[in-house]
C-alpha positions as CSV (number, residue, x, y, z in Angstrom):
1,M,-26.1,19.6,-20.1
2,R,-22.6,19.9,-22.2
3,H,-22.9,23.6,-22.5
4,V,-23.9,24.1,-18.8
5,I,-20.2,22.4,-18.1
6,P,-17.1,24.5,-19.7
7,A,-15.0,22.7,-22.0
8,W,-11.9,22.7,-19.7
9,I,-13.7,20.9,-17.1
10,R,-15.0,18.3,-19.2
11,I,-11.4,17.7,-20.5
12,A,-10.4,17.0,-17.4
13,A,-12.7,15.1,-16.1
14,L,-12.2,12.8,-19.0
15,L,-8.6,12.7,-18.9
16,L,-8.7,12.0,-14.8
17,I,-11.1,9.2,-15.8
18,I,-8.7,7.2,-18.1
19,W,-5.9,7.9,-15.8
20,G,-7.6,6.5,-13.0
21,G,-8.6,3.4,-15.1
22,T,-5.1,2.8,-16.3
23,E,-3.7,3.0,-13.3
24,F,-6.5,0.7,-11.7
25,L,-5.9,-1.8,-14.7
26,I,-2.2,-1.8,-15.0
27,D,0.2,-3.3,-12.3
28,S,3.1,-1.3,-11.5
29,G,3.5,-2.4,-7.6
30,D,3.8,0.4,-5.5
31,K,5.0,2.8,-8.1
32,L,1.9,4.6,-9.8
33,A,1.7,3.3,-13.5
34,I,2.4,6.6,-15.2
35,I,5.8,6.9,-13.3
36,E,6.6,2.8,-14.1
37,Y,5.8,2.8,-17.5
38,P,6.8,6.5,-19.2
39,M,5.3,5.5,-22.9
40,L,2.1,5.9,-20.7
41,Q,2.7,9.6,-20.3
42,L,2.7,9.5,-24.2
43,A,-0.1,8.2,-24.3
44,L,-2.0,10.1,-22.6
45,A,-1.0,13.3,-24.1
46,I,-2.1,11.7,-26.8
47,V,-5.3,11.1,-25.5
48,L,-5.2,15.1,-24.0
49,L,-4.6,16.3,-27.6
50,F,-7.5,14.0,-28.9
51,L,-9.6,15.3,-26.7
52,I,-9.2,18.9,-27.2
53,S,-9.3,18.4,-30.8
54,A,-12.7,16.7,-30.1
55,E,-13.7,19.6,-28.3
56,L,-12.4,22.1,-31.4
57,I,-14.4,20.0,-34.0
58,I,-17.9,20.0,-32.4
59,A,-17.8,23.3,-31.3
60,A,-16.9,24.1,-35.4
61,F,-19.9,21.5,-36.0
62,E,-22.3,23.1,-33.9
63,N,-21.5,26.5,-35.5
64,I,-21.5,25.7,-38.7
65,L,-25.1,23.9,-38.2
66,F,-26.6,27.1,-36.1
67,K,-25.6,29.0,-39.2
68,S,-27.5,27.1,-41.5
69,L,-30.8,27.6,-39.9
70,S,-33.5,29.7,-40.7
71,D,-33.9,32.9,-38.1
72,E,-37.0,31.1,-37.2
73,A,-35.2,27.7,-36.3
74,K,-32.5,29.8,-34.7
75,E,-34.6,31.8,-32.1
76,R,-36.3,28.2,-31.5
77,Y,-32.9,26.9,-30.7
78,M,-32.0,30.1,-28.4
79,E,-35.4,29.8,-26.5
80,A,-34.4,25.9,-26.0
81,H,-30.9,26.7,-25.2
82,E,-32.3,29.2,-22.3
83,K,-34.6,27.0,-21.0
84,R,-31.5,24.1,-20.6
85,M,-29.5,26.9,-19.0
86,Q,-32.2,28.0,-16.6
87,K,-32.8,23.9,-15.8
88,Y,-29.1,23.6,-14.8
89,D,-28.7,27.0,-12.8
90,L,-26.5,26.2,-10.5
91,K,-27.3,29.7,-8.1
92,R,-31.1,28.4,-8.7
93,L,-30.0,24.8,-7.5
94,Y,-27.9,26.3,-4.8
95,R,-30.8,28.4,-3.3
96,K,-33.4,25.1,-3.6
97,L,-30.6,23.2,-1.6
98,A,-30.4,26.2,0.8
99,G,-33.8,26.7,1.1
100,T,-33.5,30.8,0.8
101,R,-36.1,32.8,-0.9
102,P,-35.8,36.0,-2.5
103,L,-35.8,39.4,-0.3
104,S,-39.2,40.2,-2.2
105,E,-40.9,37.6,-0.6
106,E,-39.9,37.7,2.8
107,G,-43.0,39.3,3.7
108,E,-44.7,36.2,3.2
109,L,-42.3,34.8,5.9
110,E,-43.0,37.4,8.9
111,L,-44.2,36.2,11.8
112,D,-46.6,38.3,14.7
113,H,-43.5,39.1,16.6
114,N,-42.3,42.3,17.1
115,Y,-39.2,43.5,19.2
116,D,-39.0,47.6,19.1
117,G,-39.2,47.0,15.4
118,I,-37.2,44.3,14.6
119,K,-39.1,41.1,12.8
120,E,-38.8,37.5,12.8
121,L,-38.8,35.3,9.6
122,D,-40.1,31.7,9.5
123,N,-37.5,30.3,7.7
124,K,-37.2,26.7,7.6
125,L,-34.2,24.9,7.8
126,P,-32.1,24.0,4.5
127,P,-33.0,20.9,2.7
128,W,-29.3,19.8,2.6
129,W,-29.1,20.4,6.5
130,L,-32.4,18.3,7.3
131,Y,-31.6,15.3,4.4
132,S,-28.2,15.1,6.4
133,F,-29.5,14.8,9.2
134,Y,-32.2,12.0,8.2
135,A,-29.4,10.2,6.9
136,S,-27.4,10.2,9.8
137,I,-30.6,8.6,11.8
138,I,-30.5,5.9,9.2
139,F,-27.0,5.2,9.6
140,A,-27.0,5.1,13.3
141,A,-29.9,2.7,13.4
142,G,-27.6,0.3,10.9
143,Y,-24.6,1.0,12.5
144,M,-26.3,-0.3,15.9
145,F,-27.9,-3.1,14.5
146,Y,-24.7,-4.2,12.9
147,Y,-22.3,-3.7,15.8
148,H,-25.2,-4.4,18.6
149,I,-27.2,-6.7,17.4
150,L,-25.2,-8.9,15.2
151,D,-22.5,-8.4,17.4
152,G,-20.3,-7.0,14.3
153,A,-16.4,-6.8,14.8
154,S,-15.4,-3.9,17.2
155,Q,-12.0,-1.5,16.2
156,E,-10.2,-3.9,18.8
157,M,-11.2,-6.9,17.1
158,E,-10.2,-5.7,13.3
159,F,-7.0,-4.7,14.8
160,E,-6.3,-8.0,16.3
161,Q,-7.5,-9.3,13.1
162,E,-5.0,-7.4,11.0
163,M,-2.2,-7.4,13.3
164,A,-2.3,-11.3,12.8
165,E,-2.7,-11.3,9.2
166,A,0.4,-8.6,9.1
167,R,2.3,-11.0,11.0
168,L,1.7,-13.9,9.0
169,E,2.8,-11.9,5.7
170,V,5.8,-11.1,7.4
171,E,6.7,-14.2,7.9
172,E,6.2,-15.2,4.5
173,Y,8.1,-12.1,3.5
174,K,11.2,-13.4,5.9
175,K,10.9,-16.7,4.1
176,N,11.8,-14.9,0.4
177,A,14.1,-12.6,2.0
178,P,17.4,-14.6,2.8
179,D,19.0,-11.6,4.0
180,L,16.5,-10.9,6.5
181,V,17.1,-14.3,8.4
182,D,18.2,-14.7,11.9
183,A,18.8,-16.8,14.6
184,E,14.9,-17.6,15.3
185,T,14.3,-17.7,11.7
186,V,17.3,-20.1,10.5
187,V,16.7,-23.1,9.0
188,L,19.4,-25.8,7.6
189,L,20.1,-25.7,4.3
190,T,20.8,-28.8,2.5
191,D,20.9,-28.0,-1.5
192,A,23.8,-28.9,-2.7
193,A,24.4,-25.2,-4.5
194,E,24.1,-23.4,-0.9
195,L,26.5,-25.6,0.7
196,E,28.9,-25.0,-2.0
197,Q,28.6,-21.3,-1.4
198,G,29.1,-21.9,2.4
199,A,32.3,-24.0,1.2
200,Q,33.5,-21.1,-0.2
201,I,33.0,-18.6,2.6
202,Y,34.3,-21.3,5.1
203,Q,37.8,-21.8,2.9
204,T,37.8,-17.8,2.5
205,N,37.2,-17.0,6.4
206,C,37.5,-20.0,8.6
207,M,40.0,-22.1,7.5
208,A,42.8,-21.1,9.1
209,C,41.1,-21.4,12.0
210,H,39.6,-24.3,12.4
211,A,41.7,-26.3,9.2
212,A,40.3,-27.0,5.7
213,D,38.7,-29.8,6.5
214,G,37.2,-28.9,9.9
215,G,39.8,-30.6,12.3
216,G,40.8,-27.5,14.5
217,G,43.8,-25.5,15.0
218,I,43.0,-22.3,16.9
219,G,39.1,-23.0,17.1
220,P,37.7,-26.1,18.6
221,N,37.2,-29.2,16.2
222,L,33.9,-28.6,14.1
223,T,33.8,-32.7,13.1
224,D,32.3,-34.2,16.4
225,E,29.6,-33.9,18.5
226,Y,30.8,-31.7,21.1
227,W,30.1,-28.0,21.2
228,I,31.0,-24.9,23.6
229,L,28.2,-22.9,22.7
230,G,25.9,-25.1,21.6
231,G,24.9,-27.4,18.4
232,G,22.3,-27.3,15.8
233,I,21.3,-24.5,13.2
234,K,20.1,-21.6,15.4
235,N,23.2,-22.0,17.7
236,V,26.0,-22.3,15.0
237,F,24.0,-19.2,13.2
238,H,24.2,-17.1,16.5
239,T,27.6,-18.2,17.2
240,V,28.9,-17.3,13.9
241,S,26.9,-14.3,13.5
242,E,27.6,-12.8,17.4
243,G,31.3,-14.3,18.2
244,G,32.4,-16.7,20.4
245,R,33.2,-16.4,24.1
246,S,33.6,-13.0,25.1
247,G,37.4,-11.9,25.4
248,K,38.3,-14.8,23.3
249,G,37.3,-17.1,20.7
250,M,35.7,-16.3,17.4
251,V,34.9,-12.9,15.8
252,A,31.7,-11.4,15.3
253,W,31.1,-12.2,11.6
254,K,27.4,-10.2,11.2
255,S,29.9,-6.9,10.3
256,T,31.1,-8.9,7.1
257,L,29.0,-11.6,5.8
258,K,25.3,-10.9,4.9
259,P,22.5,-13.0,7.0
260,S,22.2,-15.4,3.9
261,E,25.8,-15.8,3.6
262,I,26.1,-17.0,7.3
263,Q,23.5,-19.2,6.9
264,Q,25.1,-21.0,4.2
265,V,28.5,-21.4,5.7
266,S,26.7,-22.6,9.3
267,S,24.6,-25.4,7.4
268,Y,28.6,-26.5,5.6
269,V,29.8,-26.4,9.3
270,L,26.8,-28.2,10.1
271,S,27.6,-31.0,7.0
272,L,31.0,-31.8,8.3
273,Q,29.7,-33.4,11.2
274,G,30.8,-37.4,11.2
275,T,33.4,-36.6,8.9
276,T,37.0,-38.0,9.4
277,P,39.4,-34.8,9.5
278,A,43.4,-35.4,9.0
279,N,44.3,-34.2,12.6
280,P,41.6,-33.5,14.9
281,K,41.7,-31.7,17.8
282,E,40.7,-33.1,21.1
283,A,37.0,-32.6,21.7
284,E,35.8,-29.4,23.6
285,G,32.5,-28.6,25.2
286,D,29.8,-30.3,25.9
287,L,28.2,-33.3,24.1
288,W,25.3,-31.6,21.8
289,T,22.1,-33.9,21.5
290,Q,19.1,-32.2,19.2
291,E,16.1,-31.9,21.4
């Protein structure tokens, strides 16, 4: 079998198998391992040189061993070699799969039909076609049994299942990607480090209108329980992100702050609830109660 396949095909096939194995075993994320880890390229180059060297060495040994044989042994070797080549003859294999016969044997296939000198041959269908046809029948029987008797999952059911799994994966991804948070998915932060970040953002961007202690100035008092556009983390996040009332009030900060920063400052603002500012502004809006 080795003498039937050219050396360059054997080398390429082995190299592809080794490369495929490395891609399967090495976790490289969305990138190919050969790109993520440049050292792998060097390793595959060394493997390629080894395969080429092995082919050359084996061929050299075979040549030396052949020359060391007696004339009679050489003749037996060549006869065996010819038999092997005939066994794996691709043309012979093709004729077998196609079911063709040599022109010299067409006389045996002639039927007793003669149309103005045109003769008809009794050629059988190619074996590959027959085997494919039988395989399709077996597949159809299994398909019918699985989907129509065992009630296997239809394409619509598989689609719905995959979409449900995708939605869960998206939600999980959003939990671990803070800058994808929005007014619907935002949660109140209570961690001291997160609130400290929110306090710094507040002092930089919000203090001028709401006072350093949240008592209010140009903007409303943030320490009482009255809110113009609703309280709670979702409403406060939306107000900071999209801005206050149209034509007046706070600007939209979504073009300046990241969603994670809006979440931090919104959580900090809510942490001011119940504190006592130095000069609190009168309450504005409606009393907010958590539903």
